[in-house]
Z-matrix of the N, CA and C atoms (Angstrom, degrees):
N
C 1 1.445
C 2 1.527 1 109.31
N 3 1.320 2 114.63 1 132.18
C 4 1.480 3 120.25 2 175.84
C 5 1.533 4 108.09 3 -78.78
N 6 1.318 5 113.57 4 136.23
C 7 1.435 6 122.12 5 -179.60
C 8 1.544 7 107.37 6 -123.77
N 9 1.327 8 116.22 7 129.52
C 10 1.464 9 119.88 8 175.59
C 11 1.525 10 108.73 9 -141.10
N 12 1.315 11 115.44 10 135.10
C 13 1.440 12 119.61 11 -174.77
C 14 1.540 13 115.39 12 -107.13
N 15 1.322 14 112.33 13 157.63
C 16 1.485 15 122.66 14 172.39
C 17 1.507 16 104.50 15 -122.29
N 18 1.327 17 116.35 16 118.25
C 19 1.440 18 122.06 17 -177.49
C 20 1.497 19 111.94 18 -130.41
N 21 1.303 20 115.92 19 162.57
C 22 1.461 21 120.93 20 177.19
C 23 1.507 22 109.23 21 159.23
N 24 1.310 23 116.32 22 176.66
C 25 1.431 24 123.31 23 179.53
C 26 1.489 25 111.08 24 -73.83
N 27 1.306 26 118.12 25 166.68
C 28 1.473 27 123.48 26 174.89
C 29 1.502 28 110.72 27 -53.28
N 30 1.302 29 117.72 28 138.34
C 31 1.469 30 125.77 29 178.63
C 32 1.545 31 113.26 30 64.53
N 33 1.309 32 116.67 31 22.29
C 34 1.477 33 120.81 32 179.21
C 35 1.521 34 112.69 33 -88.32
N 36 1.320 35 120.28 34 -1.59
C 37 1.437 36 123.12 35 178.65
C 38 1.523 37 115.80 36 97.37
N 39 1.323 38 117.32 37 16.06
C 40 1.474 39 121.31 38 -178.90
C 41 1.532 40 112.30 39 -57.61
N 42 1.341 41 115.17 40 -52.61
C 43 1.476 42 118.63 41 -172.72
C 44 1.569 43 110.45 42 -65.81
N 45 1.317 44 114.14 43 -42.91
C 46 1.458 45 117.41 44 -178.59
C 47 1.510 46 110.69 45 -63.17
N 48 1.328 47 118.56 46 -43.50
C 49 1.446 48 122.63 47 176.72
C 50 1.492 49 112.11 48 -64.86
N 51 1.332 50 119.76 49 -42.77
C 52 1.436 51 121.43 50 175.76
C 53 1.496 52 112.30 51 -57.28
N 54 1.298 53 116.00 52 -48.52
C 55 1.483 54 120.89 53 177.74
C 56 1.552 55 112.27 54 -54.49
N 57 1.317 56 114.09 55 -46.82
C 58 1.512 57 118.62 56 -178.64
C 59 1.550 58 110.23 57 -68.85
N 60 1.339 59 117.15 58 -37.30
C 61 1.482 60 118.77 59 178.71
C 62 1.555 61 109.60 60 -65.77
N 63 1.295 62 117.21 61 -43.56
C 64 1.479 63 120.21 62 177.91
C 65 1.549 64 108.81 63 -56.54
N 66 1.332 65 118.24 64 -50.53
C 67 1.460 66 121.34 65 -176.65
C 68 1.526 67 109.42 66 -59.55
N 69 1.350 68 118.22 67 -44.16
C 70 1.480 69 119.58 68 -178.80
C 71 1.500 70 112.74 69 -68.72
N 72 1.277 71 117.87 70 -41.97
C 73 1.478 72 122.03 71 177.86
C 74 1.550 73 110.57 72 -61.95
N 75 1.303 74 117.18 73 -43.14
C 76 1.468 75 121.85 74 177.38
C 77 1.527 76 108.64 75 -64.41
N 78 1.276 77 117.05 76 -44.18
C 79 1.496 78 121.04 77 179.62
C 80 1.503 79 109.44 78 -57.81
N 81 1.352 80 116.43 79 -34.18
C 82 1.503 81 118.94 80 -179.58
C 83 1.542 82 111.54 81 -84.25
N 84 1.338 83 116.84 82 2.66
C 85 1.466 84 119.82 83 173.29
C 86 1.476 85 115.40 84 98.07
N 87 1.329 86 120.15 85 10.29
C 88 1.448 87 121.86 86 -178.50
C 89 1.551 88 110.48 87 -90.72
N 90 1.331 89 115.91 88 147.38
C 91 1.436 90 120.39 89 174.08
C 92 1.551 91 106.07 90 -91.97
N 93 1.353 92 115.56 91 120.73
C 94 1.481 93 121.50 92 -169.04
C 95 1.518 94 107.87 93 -121.28
N 96 1.361 95 115.56 94 137.89
C 97 1.438 96 123.40 95 170.80
C 98 1.529 97 105.57 96 -120.92
N 99 1.331 98 117.47 97 158.91
C 100 1.449 99 120.46 98 177.63
C 101 1.549 100 109.81 99 -132.64
N 102 1.294 101 115.64 100 153.22
C 103 1.461 102 124.12 101 171.08
C 104 1.539 103 106.40 102 -128.05
N 105 1.297 104 116.54 103 128.78
C 106 1.477 105 121.68 104 179.51
C 107 1.483 106 108.15 105 -116.53
N 108 1.316 107 117.66 106 125.29
C 109 1.463 108 121.73 107 176.30
C 110 1.508 109 108.45 108 -91.48
N 111 1.342 110 116.01 109 133.79
C 112 1.446 111 121.13 110 178.42
C 113 1.533 112 107.93 111 -115.82
N 114 1.326 113 116.38 112 134.43
C 115 1.467 114 120.11 113 179.90
C 116 1.516 115 110.96 114 -95.97
N 117 1.320 116 117.40 115 12.37
C 118 1.444 117 120.44 116 -178.21
C 119 1.501 118 110.10 117 -138.42
N 120 1.324 119 116.95 118 166.14
C 121 1.453 120 121.13 119 177.04
C 122 1.531 121 108.13 120 -63.38
N 123 1.302 122 117.41 121 132.31
C 124 1.460 123 118.81 122 179.61
C 125 1.546 124 105.22 123 -138.88
N 126 1.302 125 115.56 124 161.89
C 127 1.429 126 121.88 125 177.20
C 128 1.506 127 108.22 126 -146.28
N 129 1.318 128 117.99 127 131.92
C 130 1.440 129 121.70 128 177.82
C 131 1.534 130 111.22 129 -100.50
N 132 1.299 131 114.30 130 1.39
C 133 1.470 132 122.85 131 -178.62
C 134 1.520 133 110.99 132 -104.65
N 135 1.290 134 115.60 133 162.61
C 136 1.505 135 120.48 134 179.97
C 137 1.519 136 109.56 135 -112.47
N 138 1.332 137 117.06 136 133.53
C 139 1.444 138 121.90 137 174.50
C 140 1.542 139 109.03 138 -51.50
N 141 1.327 140 116.92 139 133.45
C 142 1.458 141 121.23 140 178.79
C 143 1.518 142 113.40 141 96.26
N 144 1.362 143 116.78 142 -23.34
C 145 1.471 144 117.59 143 178.39
C 146 1.542 145 110.03 144 -66.61
N 147 1.279 146 116.93 145 153.96
C 148 1.471 147 122.16 146 -178.50
C 149 1.551 148 108.49 147 -57.85
N 150 1.300 149 119.26 148 -45.17
C 151 1.495 150 120.43 149 178.14
C 152 1.517 151 113.14 150 -62.12
N 153 1.330 152 116.23 151 -38.65
C 154 1.460 153 119.29 152 176.99
C 155 1.504 154 110.59 153 -63.63
N 156 1.313 155 116.43 154 -39.88
C 157 1.450 156 121.51 155 178.78
C 158 1.539 157 110.77 156 -65.08
N 159 1.321 158 116.77 157 -37.92
C 160 1.486 159 119.70 158 176.38
C 161 1.502 160 109.94 159 -61.36
N 162 1.332 161 118.47 160 -46.05
C 163 1.493 162 120.04 161 178.53
C 164 1.489 163 112.83 162 -65.21
N 165 1.321 164 116.53 163 -39.51
C 166 1.426 165 120.14 164 -179.48
C 167 1.541 166 110.61 165 -65.34
N 168 1.308 167 115.63 166 -28.18
C 169 1.472 168 120.19 167 179.18
C 170 1.556 169 111.72 168 -75.30
N 171 1.396 170 114.32 169 -15.63
C 172 1.468 171 117.29 170 174.84
C 173 1.501 172 113.54 171 123.44
N 174 1.355 173 121.94 172 -1.87
C 175 1.452 174 121.98 173 178.90
C 176 1.529 175 109.47 174 -58.83
N 177 1.375 176 115.60 175 137.04
C 178 1.459 177 119.93 176 177.22
C 179 1.532 178 111.24 177 -79.62
N 180 1.329 179 116.84 178 -39.01
C 181 1.447 180 121.15 179 174.98
C 182 1.507 181 110.70 180 -126.89
N 183 1.348 182 114.29 181 139.26
C 184 1.445 183 120.30 182 176.22
C 185 1.503 184 107.87 183 -132.00
N 186 1.309 185 116.16 184 124.19
C 187 1.475 186 120.91 185 175.72
C 188 1.494 187 108.28 186 -102.90
N 189 1.323 188 115.86 187 137.89
C 190 1.469 189 122.34 188 174.42
C 191 1.500 190 104.84 189 -118.51
N 192 1.318 191 115.70 190 127.12
C 193 1.432 192 122.01 191 -170.97
C 194 1.564 193 110.68 192 -132.49
N 195 1.307 194 116.49 193 130.13
C 196 1.454 195 119.75 194 172.55
C 197 1.541 196 107.80 195 -138.61
N 198 1.343 197 114.70 196 -177.12
C 199 1.452 198 119.56 197 179.32
C 200 1.523 199 114.17 198 -71.59
N 201 1.365 200 115.23 199 -13.45
C 202 1.473 201 119.49 200 -178.81
C 203 1.519 202 116.15 201 -105.47
N 204 1.371 203 117.10 202 -28.03
C 205 1.450 204 120.63 203 -177.32
C 206 1.521 205 108.29 204 -163.00
N 207 1.346 206 113.35 205 168.01
C 208 1.452 207 118.15 206 169.55
C 209 1.522 208 108.15 207 -142.08
N 210 1.312 209 117.05 208 155.45
C 211 1.432 210 122.85 209 178.34
C 212 1.531 211 109.18 210 -139.08
N 213 1.288 212 116.15 211 147.77
C 214 1.439 213 121.62 212 176.09
C 215 1.530 214 109.11 213 -123.87
N 216 1.312 215 116.07 214 122.12
C 217 1.473 216 119.20 215 177.80
C 218 1.499 217 106.87 216 -109.79
N 219 1.341 218 114.23 217 136.86
C 220 1.456 219 121.54 218 178.32
C 221 1.510 220 109.28 219 -123.13
N 222 1.323 221 115.59 220 119.30
C 223 1.454 222 122.07 221 175.89
C 224 1.534 223 107.78 222 -83.75
N 225 1.326 224 117.71 223 127.06
C 226 1.440 225 118.90 224 -179.54
C 227 1.524 226 112.07 225 -74.36
N 228 1.305 227 120.11 226 -30.40
C 229 1.450 228 125.79 227 176.30
C 230 1.556 229 111.05 228 44.75
N 231 1.364 230 113.13 229 52.98
C 232 1.436 231 119.31 230 175.50
C 233 1.517 232 115.09 231 92.08
N 234 1.332 233 117.31 232 -9.76
C 235 1.470 234 120.09 233 176.06
C 236 1.546 235 108.24 234 -72.05
N 237 1.320 236 115.42 235 161.41
C 238 1.489 237 119.72 236 174.98
C 239 1.555 238 110.18 237 -70.09
N 240 1.328 239 114.48 238 153.51
C 241 1.462 240 116.64 239 172.61
C 242 1.501 241 109.89 240 -60.60
N 243 1.342 242 118.10 241 132.75
C 244 1.466 243 119.07 242 -179.09
C 245 1.506 244 112.64 243 -66.51
N 246 1.314 245 118.24 244 148.24
C 247 1.489 246 121.66 245 176.70
C 248 1.552 247 109.04 246 -66.97
N 249 1.293 248 115.09 247 156.32
C 250 1.452 249 122.98 248 178.44
C 251 1.544 250 110.36 249 -52.02
N 252 1.294 251 117.44 250 -44.98
C 253 1.461 252 121.41 251 -176.70
C 254 1.549 253 110.88 252 -56.87
N 255 1.299 254 115.25 253 -38.92
C 256 1.501 255 120.91 254 178.29
C 257 1.541 256 110.39 255 -62.56
N 258 1.295 257 114.31 256 -43.09
C 259 1.497 258 118.36 257 -178.77
C 260 1.515 259 108.01 258 -69.16
N 261 1.353 260 119.15 259 -43.59
C 262 1.450 261 119.93 260 -178.86
C 263 1.514 262 110.96 261 -62.23
N 264 1.289 263 118.01 262 -34.55
C 265 1.466 264 121.07 263 -178.73
C 266 1.516 265 112.59 264 -68.21
N 267 1.310 266 118.65 265 -15.19
C 268 1.479 267 122.82 266 178.04
C 269 1.494 268 112.15 267 -91.57
N 270 1.317 269 118.43 268 -9.77
C 271 1.486 270 119.12 269 178.54
C 272 1.495 271 111.10 270 -74.20
N 273 1.343 272 114.93 271 150.70
C 274 1.468 273 119.66 272 172.88
C 275 1.505 274 108.94 273 -70.04
N 276 1.297 275 118.92 274 156.69
C 277 1.474 276 121.49 275 178.86
C 278 1.526 277 110.73 276 -52.71
N 279 1.333 278 113.40 277 136.77
C 280 1.475 279 120.80 278 177.26
C 281 1.516 280 110.11 279 -148.75
N 282 1.299 281 119.12 280 170.24
C 283 1.465 282 120.57 281 175.70
C 284 1.482 283 112.60 282 -78.63
N 285 1.309 284 116.37 283 -33.30
C 286 1.467 285 119.12 284 -178.02
C 287 1.544 286 107.78 285 -156.25
N 288 1.329 287 114.20 286 140.77
C 289 1.466 288 121.33 287 173.72
C 290 1.547 289 106.43 288 -111.55
N 291 1.314 290 114.51 289 122.28
C 292 1.487 291 118.74 290 176.45
C 293 1.526 292 106.34 291 -95.26
N 294 1.327 293 115.18 292 130.46
C 295 1.452 294 120.99 293 -176.21
C 296 1.508 295 110.63 294 -112.31
N 297 1.312 296 118.44 295 113.50
C 298 1.468 297 120.42 296 179.44
C 299 1.502 298 110.53 297 -94.66
N 300 1.332 299 117.20 298 125.26
C 301 1.474 300 121.20 299 -177.03
C 302 1.512 301 109.39 300 94.14
N 303 1.312 302 115.16 301 -142.55
C 304 1.527 303 119.87 302 -177.87
C 305 1.529 304 111.00 303 49.93
N 306 1.333 305 116.42 304 54.44
C 307 1.469 306 122.05 305 -178.08
C 308 1.495 307 113.76 306 -53.55
N 309 1.320 308 116.98 307 -34.80
C 310 1.492 309 118.05 308 -169.00
C 311 1.499 310 113.91 309 -98.43
N 312 1.364 311 117.22 310 6.53
C 313 1.477 312 120.93 311 -179.26
C 314 1.515 313 108.97 312 -82.04
N 315 1.317 314 116.74 313 165.99
C 316 1.486 315 121.39 314 -170.82
C 317 1.533 316 115.20 315 -99.27
N 318 1.324 317 119.27 316 15.02
C 319 1.440 318 119.20 317 175.48
C 320 1.528 319 110.04 318 -84.20
N 321 1.335 320 117.26 319 161.30
C 322 1.472 321 122.36 320 178.58
C 323 1.524 322 109.46 321 -67.58
N 324 1.332 323 113.81 322 140.72
C 325 1.480 324 119.08 323 -175.77
C 326 1.517 325 110.51 324 -145.07
N 327 1.322 326 112.49 325 159.00
C 328 1.449 327 119.76 326 167.73
C 329 1.501 328 108.59 327 -108.08
N 330 1.325 329 117.77 328 139.02
C 331 1.443 330 122.18 329 179.58
C 332 1.504 331 110.82 330 -94.65
N 333 1.326 332 117.78 331 127.16
C 334 1.488 333 120.26 332 177.02
C 335 1.552 334 108.02 333 -93.37
N 336 1.311 335 112.71 334 144.40
C 337 1.465 336 118.95 335 177.16
C 338 1.512 337 108.64 336 -141.16
N 339 1.325 338 114.66 337 131.69
C 340 1.489 339 121.44 338 174.72
C 341 1.488 340 111.00 339 -130.91
N 342 1.278 341 115.82 340 148.43
C 343 1.490 342 120.69 341 177.99
C 344 1.537 343 110.05 342 -59.73
N 345 1.387 344 117.10 343 -34.18
C 346 1.453 345 120.32 344 -175.47
C 347 1.502 346 112.87 345 -82.49
N 348 1.360 347 118.80 346 -4.28
C 349 1.460 348 119.87 347 -176.01
C 350 1.528 349 111.59 348 -61.77
N 351 1.309 350 115.98 349 148.50
C 352 1.433 351 121.80 350 -178.87
C 353 1.521 352 110.25 351 -63.58
N 354 1.249 353 118.93 352 -44.45
C 355 1.463 354 125.19 353 177.41
C 356 1.520 355 108.83 354 -118.31
N 357 1.305 356 118.27 355 131.67
C 358 1.497 357 120.57 356 -179.08
C 359 1.494 358 112.09 357 -115.74
N 360 1.360 359 120.01 358 8.04
C 361 1.429 360 121.70 359 179.95
C 362 1.549 361 108.75 360 -61.55
N 363 1.309 362 118.52 361 126.68
C 364 1.470 363 120.23 362 -179.85
C 365 1.502 364 113.04 363 -59.68
N 366 1.323 365 117.06 364 133.21
C 367 1.451 366 121.25 365 175.03
C 368 1.556 367 113.21 366 -87.83
N 369 1.313 368 115.69 367 -22.39
C 370 1.468 369 120.20 368 -173.13
C 371 1.520 370 113.97 369 -61.85
N 372 1.329 371 117.00 370 -32.32
C 373 1.475 372 119.93 371 -178.41
C 374 1.534 373 111.83 372 -62.30
N 375 1.338 374 116.42 373 -31.31
C 376 1.452 375 119.64 374 -177.03
C 377 1.519 376 112.58 375 -104.93
N 378 1.284 377 121.55 376 9.09
C 379 1.482 378 122.05 377 -177.12
C 380 1.521 379 109.55 378 -139.05
N 381 1.371 380 115.40 379 102.34
C 382 1.455 381 117.10 380 -179.06
C 383 1.535 382 113.39 381 -67.76
N 384 1.344 383 117.93 382 -10.48
C 385 1.449 384 119.14 383 176.09
C 386 1.534 385 115.61 384 -83.90
N 387 1.285 386 115.92 385 -5.79
C 388 1.431 387 119.28 386 173.03
C 389 1.521 388 106.79 387 -80.93
N 390 1.345 389 115.58 388 118.92
C 391 1.478 390 120.18 389 -171.38
C 392 1.531 391 112.67 390 -112.14
N 393 1.371 392 117.32 391 -1.28
C 394 1.440 393 120.85 392 178.09
C 395 1.530 394 108.58 393 -167.14
N 396 1.302 395 114.67 394 165.70
C 397 1.430 396 122.25 395 -179.67
C 398 1.559 397 109.22 396 -129.06
N 399 1.337 398 116.33 397 139.95
C 400 1.447 399 121.42 398 174.02
C 401 1.531 400 106.46 399 -124.98
N 402 1.333 401 117.11 400 123.49
C 403 1.505 402 119.39 401 -172.72
C 404 1.531 403 108.91 402 -138.62
N 405 1.315 404 115.22 403 155.85
C 406 1.447 405 120.38 404 173.77
C 407 1.514 406 112.58 405 -98.23
N 408 1.333 407 116.18 406 20.19
C 409 1.459 408 120.81 407 177.51
C 410 1.563 409 105.10 408 -149.10
N 411 1.329 410 115.08 409 166.01
C 412 1.455 411 120.35 410 -178.34
C 413 1.507 412 108.73 411 -68.35
N 414 1.332 413 118.24 412 128.46
C 415 1.460 414 123.37 413 177.78
C 416 1.536 415 107.08 414 -111.86
N 417 1.338 416 114.92 415 129.92
C 418 1.445 417 120.43 416 -179.19
C 419 1.533 418 108.56 417 -125.50
N 420 1.304 419 114.59 418 160.18
C 421 1.457 420 121.42 419 177.88
C 422 1.482 421 115.20 420 75.12
N 423 1.303 422 119.25 421 22.37
C 424 1.458 423 123.04 422 -179.74
C 425 1.507 424 109.75 423 -109.95
N 426 1.318 425 116.57 424 139.74
C 427 1.450 426 120.20 425 174.12
C 428 1.535 427 113.07 426 -88.98
N 429 1.311 428 115.88 427 -10.83
C 430 1.498 429 121.29 428 179.78
C 431 1.528 430 110.92 429 -84.68
N 432 1.305 431 116.96 430 157.95
C 433 1.457 432 118.87 431 171.13
C 434 1.532 433 112.42 432 -59.07
N 435 1.269 434 117.31 433 138.80
C 436 1.502 435 120.79 434 179.55
C 437 1.524 436 107.58 435 -122.50
N 438 1.368 437 114.96 436 128.69
C 439 1.411 438 122.96 437 -179.88
C 440 1.529 439 109.73 438 -114.85
N 441 1.304 440 116.07 439 152.53
C 442 1.469 441 120.57 440 167.00
C 443 1.552 442 105.65 441 -69.30
N 444 1.305 443 117.18 442 136.11
C 445 1.416 444 123.41 443 -177.57
C 446 1.543 445 113.77 444 -55.16
N 447 1.359 446 115.72 445 -26.62
C 448 1.458 447 120.88 446 -179.55
C 449 1.524 448 113.41 447 -95.43
N 450 1.340 449 118.51 448 -2.61
C 451 1.487 450 120.70 449 179.59
C 452 1.507 451 110.73 450 -84.90
N 453 1.312 452 114.95 451 67.85
C 454 1.478 453 121.58 452 -175.39
C 455 1.520 454 112.97 453 -61.66
N 456 1.324 455 116.36 454 -42.75
C 457 1.481 456 119.05 455 -178.95
C 458 1.499 457 111.62 456 -59.42
N 459 1.339 458 119.28 457 -44.49
C 460 1.441 459 121.65 458 176.47
C 461 1.528 460 114.57 459 -64.18
N 462 1.347 461 114.44 460 -38.81
C 463 1.449 462 118.79 461 177.03
C 464 1.518 463 110.86 462 -64.89
N 465 1.315 464 118.81 463 -42.38
C 466 1.450 465 121.16 464 178.96
C 467 1.550 466 110.19 465 -66.87
N 468 1.308 467 115.88 466 -38.91
C 469 1.512 468 117.88 467 175.08
C 470 1.516 469 107.88 468 -56.32
N 471 1.304 470 118.34 469 -45.04
C 472 1.441 471 123.29 470 179.16
C 473 1.526 472 113.12 471 -59.45
N 474 1.353 473 114.74 472 -49.00
C 475 1.438 474 121.59 473 -179.25
C 476 1.522 475 110.15 474 -62.04
N 477 1.313 476 119.23 475 -42.95
C 478 1.439 477 121.81 476 177.20
C 479 1.498 478 110.78 477 -60.19
N 480 1.304 479 117.43 478 -43.08
C 481 1.459 480 123.58 479 -179.25
C 482 1.551 481 112.48 480 -63.67
N 483 1.276 482 117.11 481 -47.54
C 484 1.494 483 120.57 482 -173.40
C 485 1.522 484 112.48 483 -80.20
N 486 1.335 485 115.84 484 -25.49
C 487 1.485 486 118.80 485 178.11
C 488 1.535 487 112.57 486 -90.21
N 489 1.301 488 114.69 487 -13.71
C 490 1.475 489 117.85 488 -178.93
C 491 1.508 490 114.26 489 83.56
N 492 1.345 491 118.32 490 15.32
C 493 1.437 492 120.81 491 175.82
C 494 1.509 493 108.32 492 -65.87
N 495 1.302 494 117.16 493 123.39
C 496 1.456 495 119.20 494 175.56
C 497 1.529 496 108.50 495 -139.40
N 498 1.331 497 112.91 496 137.57
C 499 1.477 498 118.59 497 -177.22
C 500 1.535 499 112.24 498 -74.47
């Protein structure tokens, strides 16, 4: 499985770029999966729902299945957060998995930068796995390829080239 990441500081455009990359890759005929890392407590379930009640009762894993989709929730219950590789191994086969976040992992990634971001310190200098930058402002002094944050087609061309995706 090809894995490519989108990383950057909070409010740097990661989610918006990921969404656009997924749409363009799918438009080009690729089967795409995504993994999103959250740094905060999150819940995809609703209080009062049957599955929520199952988890509240102590179930470690709860699967919700319908004719349209299924989801598996796993409560860590004191366990360590699983490594990215463990999560990737649970995905169904796909052409490429886009990973949003996971700054410190060793897969190839593009760094997003926005003028409005809370922190604008470049990550690329300290991470050899960052292979390109996408920004909404002019970036100078970089040896890596730099893309306009909205130039999704060029970014996907780059991702296809460096991951070896070929139709």
